[in-house]
N, C-alpha and C positions, 0 to 999 in steps of 0.2 A: 059474400057477408064476412068475410076475415077482416075486409076494413074496416068494418063495423064494431068488430070486437076491440080492436087496436084503440079504438078512440074512445073506448068507453069506459068512464075512470069509477074507481069505487068511492062513494060518497064519505063513508067513516074514514076518519082519520087514525092512524096509528099513535100509540102512548110516546113513541121514541121519535117520532116527529113533531111533538109537539115542542115549540119553543116560546115560551111566553116571555113577553117584555116588562122586565121588573119594575120597571116605572108606570104601567099599567096595572100591575097588581101587588099593591103595597102590604097587603095584609093577608099574603097567601101564608098558608099553615105548613110548615116545614115537617113538622113530626108524621104528616099525613103524605109526607114527598110530592108537596105543592111545590111550585119554583121553578126556576130553571135548572136544566142539567150541568149546563156548560156555560162559563163565562170567557169570554174573548180577553186576551190580554192586552192592556194599553201599548201602544207605539211605543212611547218613552220609556217603558220598562226595557225594551231592546236596546235602548240608546244608553241607558245606564250602563247595561250588563257588558256589551261591547266597549265600551269605554273603560269600565274597570279592567277587563281581560289586557286591553291594549297597556294601560297603565302599567300592569305588572310585568309584562313582557319588557317594556320599555326598561322597567328598574332593573330584571334580570340580566337584559344584554348589556345595561351599563356597567352593572357590577362587574360581569366576565371580562368586560374592557378593561376596566380597570384593575382587577387580579391579574390578569393574563399579558394582556398589551402594556398598559403601563407602569405596572409593576412587577411584572412576571420575573422579570431578571433577578432582582432584589429579593423578592421571596423564594426563588430557586437556590439561590446562592446561602440565602439563611438556612432552609430546608436542608443543603448538602451540610452545612455547619452544626445542623443538629445531629443526635447520636442516639440510637438506643442502646443500654448497656446493661448485660446481665452481671449484677453483682453477687458474688459468693457469699452467703453469712454462713460464716465459721462457724460448727457447732462446737460447745465447749466438749473439751477430752473429760472422760470419766474421772472422779476423784480416787485415790488409792487412800485407804487406813488403814492400820492397826488391828489387833484382835478388839481393841478397847474402844476404837471410832477414834484415834488420834489422826490426823491428817500427815499425811505421809507427802503426797503430790498432789497439787491442785492446779488452778489456773488462774492468773492474775492478768488484770486489764491492763493494757498501754494506751497510749494516745493513738487516736486515729480510730479506735473502737476494736483493735486486734488483740488477743492472748498470749500470754507464753504461760508454758508450764513452769511450775516451781516446785521445787524437791528442796524437805525440809529437813532431812537427814543425810547428810554425806558418808555415815557409813553404811548405809544401805544403797549406795549409788550402782553398785555391782550386782545388787539384788534386784533392784527397783528398774535400773537401767536409764536410756533416756530418750528423746524422741528427736526427730528431724521435722521441722517448721514448713509450711507450705512455700513454696519457691516463685520470685517472679522473674521475668525478663528484662532487660536494659530497658526496656521501654515501660516498667513499670506494671505489666500485665502476669497474672499467675497462669503459669502454666503447669505447676504442681499446687492443687487444693486441697490435699491431704496432711493430716498430722500424724506422722509415722511412726510408730515405735522402732527403734534401733535396735536397742539390745534389752537383755534382763526381761523382767515380767512384763514392762512397756510393750516389748516385741510378741511375747508368750501369748499375752491376753489383749492383742492390739483389737481384735475384732469386736471385744466386749465393750473396750476403753473408748474407740474412736468416734461414735455417734453418727450421725448422718447430717451433711451439709444442706443448708437451707438456699432461696435464690431470691432476688429482688430486681425487677425489671424498670429501669429509670433512663427518663429521656431528658438529655442536659442539651445545652446549647453552646455555641464554641467557645466561650468563657467559663464552661465548666457550670454554669447554673444549673438548678434542677429545674424543667419544666413542668415534668409530669412523672408520677411513680405508679406502675401497674400492677401485675400480681407479684404476690409474696408468698413464698413456700418457707414457712419458719423452719428453722433447725431443729434436729432430734438430739438433746444431749447423751453422751457417752454413758455407759453404765460402772458404777462404783464398782470398785475390787477390794474387798476384804481381805486381809491376810492373816496367818496365823501369826507373824511376828508379834511381840512385845516390844513397842519402840523405847520404853524406858529399859528394859534388859538389855534391847540391843544396844542400847547407847553408852549403857556402863561397861557391857563385855568389851565393846570397841575401845573404850579408854582404857581398861584393864591390858587390854592385849597391845594396844599402841604404845603405852606408856612404857608397859615392861618390853617391849622389842625396841624402843629409842634407849632405852636406859643401859641395857644390855648389847647393843649392836648388833641386832639380828636385822637383817634387811627387811623381811617380812613374816608375816603369820595370819592365822585364821583360827577359828572356832566356831563350832556349833554345838546349840544346844536344843534338844527334840524333845517330845513327849514320847515315853515310852510306850503308851498305850493307845496310840493314836498316828503316829508319825507325824504330827503337826510340829514344823521347826519353830521355835520361839526366838531365837536369833541365830543369825548366821554372819559372821565378820570376815573381812578380808581386808587386811592391812598391808601395805598401804592403800588408801581407796583415793577416789577422784571426784570431783565435784560435779554433780549430772546438770547442773545449770549452766556450767561452763560449756561444757559438751554440745548441750542443745543449740546455745547461742553461737557457738564457734570460735569464742572469743573469751578473754585475751588469748591470742596467738602464744605469747611466752610461755604461759601458763600450761598450754597443750604441749609444747615443747618439752616442759620441763615433766611433764607425767611419762612421754616416749622414752626420756633419758634415764628417768629412775631405776634405778637397779632392783627395788623392789616389784616392779611391774605392775602398777596400779590398776590397768585396765584387765590384769587376768584375775577371773574369782579364785582365789587361793583355795576355798572352802569346797569348790565345786570342779575346777579345771586344773589343779594342782595337785601333781603327784609328788611323793616322798617314800623314801623308806619307813618303814613304821618301827623299826626295834620292838623293844620288849614289850609293846602295848598289845602285840596280839600273843602273848603267854596265856591269859585266860582262855582264848580261844583253842590253845593247843592244849591247855590242860582240859578242858570239857572234852575235847576229842579223844584225849588218851584214856579219859576215866571211861567215858562211854563204851570204847574199845575194848577195854579191859586190859590196856596196855598198864595200866597202873592202878592203884586204889587210893581210898583215902589214906590210908596207913603206910603206904609205900615211901620207904625213906631211901634217898639217895645220896651218896656223900659228895660234897663239893671242894674237893682240893684247891681250887682256882684253875687247873688246866687237866685236861686228859690228852692221853698220847695215843694214837692210832697207827699201826704200822701198814705203810704201803702194801696192798695185797700184790703188787706188780713186782717188789722191789724189796728183799726181806731187809736189805741194810739201810731201808729208808723209813723214816716216821713222820708222822704229820703231830704238830702240836694244835691244840685249841684250848685257848685259853679263856677265863670269865673274868668278870670285871673286878671281883674280889672273890675268895676263898672263904666260904661261909659254912664249912663242915657239914654233916648230917641235916638234910632239910626235906621236909614233907611236902606234899604238893603246894599248902597253902603258904608254907613260909616262903617255898620257891617263887610263888609269887607275888608275896609283899614284898621280898629281898631281891626278886628279878635275878634268882639263880641260873646264869648261861650254863652252868655245868649240865645242871636238872635239865632242862630244856634240850641241849644236846642230845642226851642221853635217849629221853624221851621219844623226842623226834628221830633221831636215826640210828638208835640202838647202841650201848657199847657194854661188851663182853657179856656177860650171863644176861642182862637188863635188856630186853625186848624193845625195839622202837617202833613208832607209826610207820615209819617209812615213807617215801616222798609222795606215792600216788595217795594214802590216806589224809598226810599232812596237807596235801592239795585239795583234798576234796572237803575237809574240814573248812579252809579257808573260804573255799566256793561256796559251801554251805551258808555260811555267815555275810555272805554278799562280798567278799573281797576280789578285787581284780575285775569286777564288771559295774558298770553305771548302776546306782540305785533307782533311777526315773524320777530325780526329783524335777520339779516343772521350772526348770531353768535350762537355755539352751549350752550347746558347748560342754556338757560333763565329760569327763575323761574316763578311761578304763581303770586304768591300774595295772597290775601284772601280778600273778601269782606264778612263779617260775615252775617248769617240770621240764624232766629229760626231754620230752619232744620240742618243747621251746629251746632247749638248749643245743641241742643238733640241729635244727633250723637255722638258730641266731648263728652260732658259733662251730657250727660244724664239729663238737666237739662231744664227749660220753659225759654222763653224770658221776659223781663222786660222793660217797657218804660225807666228806666235808661238805659237800654242796647242801644236802639235807640238813647237817646240823647249823647252817647259817641261816636256811630258809627257816628254821625251827624257831628261830629267835628275832624274824623279821627282817633279817639282813639280806646279804647276797642280790639277788635282783628285784627285790619284792617292792612292788611300788603300790601305794593307795592315796586314797583321798580322804580329807577329814570329815566328809558327810559318808563316805562308807566307813569308817571309823566309829562316827555316832551312831550309826544305823545298827553296826553289828555290837558294840555295848549295849545298846537298846535291848536288843535282842536276847544278850546274856542277863540283863535286869529283868524283863517280863516274861521270861520262861519260854524262848526261843522263838518269838513272833518276828519275825524279819519284816518291818512295814517300809511300804516305798513313801518315803518323806515328801511333804507337801509343804508350801508357803502359802495355800489358801485356806482362808478361816472356813471352820465347819464343811470340809471336803471328806467325803468316806474315802479313807486311805486303805489300799489294797495290802495284802500281807501273805509271805509262804512261810510255814512252819519249818525251824529246825528240826531235823529228826535225830534230837539229843535226850538224853536222860538228864530229867529234872534234877536228880542228884548230884548230877557233874556239874549241872550250872550252879546249884546251890554253894556247892563246894568251891567254884571259881569265884563267885561272889565274896565267900567268906575269905579268901584270901586277897581280894581285894580291897575288903574291908580293913584285913588286919596290915596293909600296907599303909593305911589313912591313920590306924591307931599307934602303930608302933615302928615303924619300918620307913620306907622311902618316900611317901605322899604326907608324912607326919603333918605338914605345913597346912592339910587341909582338915586337920582335927579340932573339928567346932563345937562348943557345948549347944549352940542352938540348933545344929541341923548336922545329921549325920550321913557321911560320904565314903562311898566306896572309890577307891581309884587306882590306876595302873600308870606308872610313870615310863618312858621309854627316851632314849638318846641314840640317834644314828648318826655316824660321823661320815661326813662329806667332803667333796675337795678332792684334789689330785694326789694330795698327801694326808687325806682324813685330818686336814687342820681346821675343820669347822664342824659346828655342830647341830643338828637339827632338835630341838627340844619338843617333848610329847608328853603329854597326860590324857587320858581317858576315865571316864568314871560314871556314877549315876549318883542320883540320892532323892529322898531320904533310902537310907539302907535297907529297913524294914520293910518299907512299902514304897519300892522304886516309883517314883513320877517322871524325870527327867535324868536322860542321858548327855554327855557332854563329850566335846573333843575339843583340844588346842594343838596347836603347832606352832613352835616359833622355827624361822627357817634362818640357816646360815649364820648363826653367832658363831662366836670365838670358840675355840675348844675348853671345854670344861664347864661351859654354861648350859648343859644338859638339863640342868633342874629349874630353869628359869618358868618352863612352862605352868609348874604348880605354883607359883608365885603371881603368876598373872590371874590363875584362879582363886587363890587365896584373897586377892585383891576384890576380886567380884565379889564374892561371898561377903566379905567386909562391908563394902558399900551397901549391897543390898540388905544386909542386916541392921546398919545403920539407918535406913529408911522402912525399916518394918516390913518388909516385903514379903510378899506371900511365901517367896521361894526358901526364904529362910524361918519360915515358921509363923512370920508377920500375918497383917491384914492388910495392907497396901497393896492395891493392885496393879497401878500405874502411875506413873510420875514424867511429867515433862520438864525436869529442871535439867536435863542435860542436853 
């Protein structure tokens, strides 16, 4: 009976088997899912589809044939001649300004989009320094893309000033035409460096020192003015100077050759790197030390006959004569400072007859306490040490013993003493401010460290009074002005194989009653007898400042760019 089952058909028709002819049911209801479920594609649809695909394939094949076969060689050559170039976009170096915002160094655009450094105050060249520009090889490609500080503050604060270069990606063809420009990384400008320098004061100070040196045949000179309460340097002059623009550009060669042959050594920062025998400008320091140690009092009087004679302790038939510059008669400590009595300070330094002296150990101690013979820590490279001679130094250097005469000469700033102008300005500031020995700084608003000299305040006051007396009635009388009260100490140190040259010094501070600024000036290697000329340089400066109603001489004008 199985064959009967297999042949049996179900009379019912399943829904998914219903295929209605749309032509027979024109009025079917689609919302009730009446109508055909599938509609076959017409044969012409397949013809159109395959024709379109065939046409697209033919177009692509033809284009590929044209690019790779017909023009392939030409396009390959053109592609080889095109290049992608990474161009350095140089960052503008940071601006350097003075304390009032006067621009001392910035950047000037040149042809081709490059920039060069521009320096506006030649008298600041040793302070600011100069830069080295990015360098190209013989094919014109940069192998050094940094503008780098070489000397001075440009080198010291290079990381602040340098900025960060940017980049531009450019495609060019064989003739240099730009085909496209890609990614661009913008440069970051360098930071601004604000100095404690007053550009107007600097220019006038440089003018006074330079003109005085030229008029009286000194080969070089320098000067420092600093704030006694902060250590901020307001002016720092080194004469002769050089043009930082010339050094950055490397031309003209004849100018650079002249710098190298100048006996005044323009590349030497005489204020920081130059060392000089100080002479009598150390006497206020010696006086303060002797007063502090009880060697003398304010009322101690020592006779100055112009010479003292000391018997040789190893030979009773031999005597040593130590002369002063002038016989001054009886002098106390203030008068000894004012008139620069060598005999007084010989005696105070090394002792004579019944008068006890400091001795070389205490003398060296006080010099060292006031910062002489060691770097000040100013923010410039290459600072010199100077020298305070001692018996140990003499033994090591010359293999000789120390004599009383060595102490005498060291007490008046002679023998082998060497100091820098910045050391003397700093030491003088400590005398003026009550014993604070500041680290000098050239950066505006920078907190400066200081050490305290362990010296009696009354001793310092007596030294200051002696310096004031020098201005009102003695050797520094050229600085006695009605509009500003100055206290000063002069000094002359003989140099040359036959002592045929003079170094002229003056140090001081002002105003006397409420000290604000200390100064030091040295004129180097002038003719014998020209030892007072440093005072005249300061006189010219004060008169120039007063004529401009400057705040430094009691006026109201803060800054001028007329120099």
